[in-house]
Every structure is written in structure tokens, then in C-alpha cells.
C-alpha positions as CSV (number, residue, x, y, z in Angstrom):
1,G,-1.3,1.4,11.8
2,I,-1.2,0.2,15.4
3,L,-4.9,0.9,15.8
4,M,-5.7,-1.2,12.7
5,I,-3.6,-4.0,13.9
6,G,-5.3,-3.9,17.3
7,A,-8.8,-3.8,15.6
8,A,-7.9,-6.7,13.3
9,K,-6.7,-8.8,16.3
10,L,-10.0,-8.0,18.1
11,G,-12.0,-9.2,15.1
12,A,-12.7,-6.2,13.0
13,G,-13.8,-7.0,9.4
14,A,-13.2,-4.5,6.7
15,M,-10.9,-1.6,7.7
16,T,-10.0,1.7,6.2
17,G,-6.9,3.6,7.3
18,I,-5.8,7.1,6.3
19,D,-2.9,9.4,7.1
20,V,-1.8,12.6,5.4
21,D,1.8,11.2,5.2
22,P,2.3,8.6,2.4
23,V,5.3,7.2,4.2
24,A,3.1,6.4,7.3
25,V,0.7,4.6,5.0
26,D,3.5,2.5,3.5
27,I,4.8,1.7,7.0
28,T,1.2,0.7,8.0
29,R,0.9,-1.6,5.1
30,Q,4.2,-3.3,6.0
31,N,3.3,-3.6,9.7
32,L,-0.1,-5.1,8.8
33,E,1.6,-7.7,6.7
34,K,4.2,-8.4,9.5
35,N,1.3,-9.0,11.9
36,G,-0.5,-11.4,9.6
37,I,-3.4,-9.1,8.7
38,A,-4.8,-9.9,5.3
39,L,-4.6,-6.9,3.1
40,D,-7.7,-7.8,1.3
41,R,-9.6,-6.6,4.4
42,V,-7.8,-3.2,4.3
43,T,-8.1,0.0,2.4
44,L,-5.3,2.4,2.9
45,G,-4.8,5.9,1.6
46,A,-2.7,9.1,2.0
47,V,-5.6,11.5,2.2
48,T,-7.5,13.6,4.6
49,L,-10.8,12.4,6.0
50,D,-12.8,15.0,4.0
51,K,-11.5,13.4,0.8
52,T,-12.8,10.0,1.7
53,P,-16.3,8.7,0.6
54,E,-19.0,9.5,3.1
55,I,-19.8,5.9,4.0
56,Q,-20.9,4.9,7.5
57,Y,-18.4,3.2,9.9
58,D,-19.3,1.3,13.0
59,L,-16.0,2.4,14.6
60,I,-13.8,5.4,13.9
61,C,-10.4,5.8,15.6
62,A,-8.5,9.1,15.5
63,N,-5.2,9.4,17.3
64,I,-4.2,12.9,16.5
65,I,-3.9,16.2,18.4
66,A,-7.1,17.9,19.7
67,Q,-6.9,20.8,17.2
68,V,-7.1,18.4,14.3
69,I,-9.9,16.4,15.9
70,V,-11.9,19.6,16.4
71,S,-11.4,20.6,12.8
72,I,-12.5,17.2,11.4
73,M,-15.4,16.6,13.8
74,P,-18.0,17.3,11.1
75,D,-16.3,14.7,8.9
76,I,-16.2,12.2,11.8
77,A,-19.9,12.8,12.4
78,A,-20.8,12.4,8.7
79,R,-19.1,9.0,8.6
80,L,-20.2,7.6,12.0
81,A,-22.9,5.0,11.7
82,P,-26.1,5.7,13.7
83,D,-25.1,3.2,16.4
84,G,-21.4,3.6,15.9
85,S,-18.6,4.8,18.2
86,A,-15.5,6.9,17.8
87,I,-12.4,6.6,19.9
88,L,-10.5,9.9,20.0
89,S,-7.0,10.0,21.4
90,G,-3.9,12.0,21.3
91,I,-5.7,14.7,23.3
92,I,-4.0,16.7,26.1
93,E,-6.1,17.4,29.1
94,E,-6.2,21.2,28.6
95,R,-7.8,20.7,25.2
96,V,-10.7,18.5,26.4
97,P,-13.1,21.5,26.6
98,A,-12.6,22.2,22.9
99,I,-13.4,18.5,22.1
100,Y,-16.6,18.7,24.2
101,A,-17.7,21.8,22.3
102,A,-16.9,20.3,18.9
103,L,-18.9,17.1,19.9
104,D,-21.9,19.2,20.9
105,T,-22.0,21.0,17.6
106,Q,-22.2,17.7,15.8
107,N,-24.8,16.1,18.1
108,L,-22.2,13.7,19.6
109,K,-21.5,12.9,23.2
110,C,-18.7,11.5,25.2
111,I,-19.6,8.2,26.9
112,Q,-16.2,7.4,28.4
113,K,-13.1,9.5,29.1
114,I,-9.9,7.8,30.0
115,S,-6.9,9.9,31.3
116,R,-3.3,8.9,31.8
117,E,-1.1,11.6,33.0
118,E,-1.8,14.6,30.7
119,W,-3.2,12.4,27.9
120,V,-6.9,11.7,27.3
121,A,-8.8,9.3,25.2
122,M,-12.6,9.6,24.7
123,V,-15.2,7.2,23.4
124,V,-18.0,9.1,21.7
125,C,-21.3,8.3,20.0
126,R,-24.4,10.1,18.7
127,K,-26.8,11.7,21.2
128,K,-30.1,9.8,21.3
């Protein structure tokens, strides 16, 4: 939810948000409304990424633990537009090598890594 609010405030157009927890999806909807985000710009669903249409996104944000990011990396790659970027966060430093390995298997690369204490966020794109 917070990632969608931030994206909307920064000018994102159409947005899709998913979570496996239906309660989290409902709370996201409420928080979008509280922050003045028009819901006609938003698609929300309580699903996993592999159950969403394989449409191309300019930006994908995933704030979940590294093990989950690794497991859904093929789905992220399948949905990332050719010139798109993904922001991956919720990663602890010791899991970064697994993320790099998963990126490599999907022809993706890290273009920026941001660390704060033991937490890491990465901006990734396709290898050219």
C-alpha cells in the first residue's frame, strides 16, 4: 500500500497492487482513499504474482523477504517491460548473494544497491 501511495504521489498512472493477504488488500484500498488516490487508477487483488496477467510494467516494486523474491524472480522478469525497472526491498544483507544469482538466471542486473543497517533495497533492470 505505501509503495502505491508513494508512486501515485510521484505521478504514476495506472497501478496494480497485489498481496496474498486479503486484509492487506482491503487496508491498502482504504489507505489509498485516505490519501486522495483515485481508485479508478488502481487494480488491487489478493493473488500471487504468477496468477496475474503477463502484461508488461514499467516499474515493479516488491517489498518482501529475499526467499520470496528469489522464488518469484521468473514472474518479475516475465512482467518487466524491456526498459523497465524493479525495486526489490525487504532483503537482509546476508541474502543478497541469492538475489544476485536469481537476477542472473533471468537476464536481469542490479543497477543500484542501497543499504541501511542490515536491510537492502535494489534497483534492477534487464541486461542489455
